[in-house]
C-alpha angles and dihedrals in degrees: 000000000000090000091056091047090052091052094049098046117108118222107291093017120143133208113211125197129188119205131179108249139150132272096226124351117045115200118219097258090053092050093049094045092051092043091055091052093046090050090053090051092049091055092062106027131057094216130037124175133176139205111200130209138108082313115039117217120203122193123193130181142162088234135050117297117213117229096179108113091211092058091048092048090051090054091054091049094046091052094047093242114154108182119181095221109028096064124156093261090049091050089052090052093049095050101037105040119110094242091071092059092041093054090047090053092048092051092047092050092049094045109140136136114348120241110258134177091244092044108031096187094165090065092078092048092048090050090049091051090051092049090048089066087067098029107032093185089072090068093055099036099038117143124252130257119313113284096040109122092354091139090068091059091050091050091049091048091049093051091047092050092048091049091049092051092049091048094050095048092063096067133017095223089060089064089062090052092050092047091052090048091050091048091050093047091048090052092051091047091051090049087059098039097049096060090047090050089049091052092050091051099042105021092236132080107177103051097078103002091114091059091045094054092042090056090048093052091045089054091051091049091049091049091050091050093050092046092049093050 
């Protein structure tokens, strides 16, 4: 998406994003989610600037972006724009307060993999932020970036697989149970992967996702009917 925006921008054009953030304290999932989006912007644009607050504003351009409040105030005056909120003193506050530099330092320290269509890393951070509204401890005790402690998951998966193989080898009817469990798990995994694949290909996931899942469930019903007959 950002790559297409960068190609379509005219000289001096600006892409503006608005993200839900926090006025003061940023929990770790919020920092990492925002950092992944900023990193994706920086891959495609030569200049990226931010204005923090309860709502975070990100500005990206192929040219230089001015951060001097006086220059921005002059542009408003030259264009005859007289907003009630974005006044010259307010612009000076937005671009000179210490929170702007603090947020920039946090994002730079948390810089990791950029969010991409084929690798939507910010999804897990957004989900963690949503869960933190019900379980606040998740925001404080969230895990680090992907890859940290990954070996423990591989060891646990290996032990689980070895135990499952040993369990199924004892009786033949257990193999049927394991096969059914694998088929069910595969179906659920495909039900999750297919909408993500659809989003990667088309850039949207909700427009026709109902029809996509209906077709999937119809295929499962037809397969069950054929297998039963």
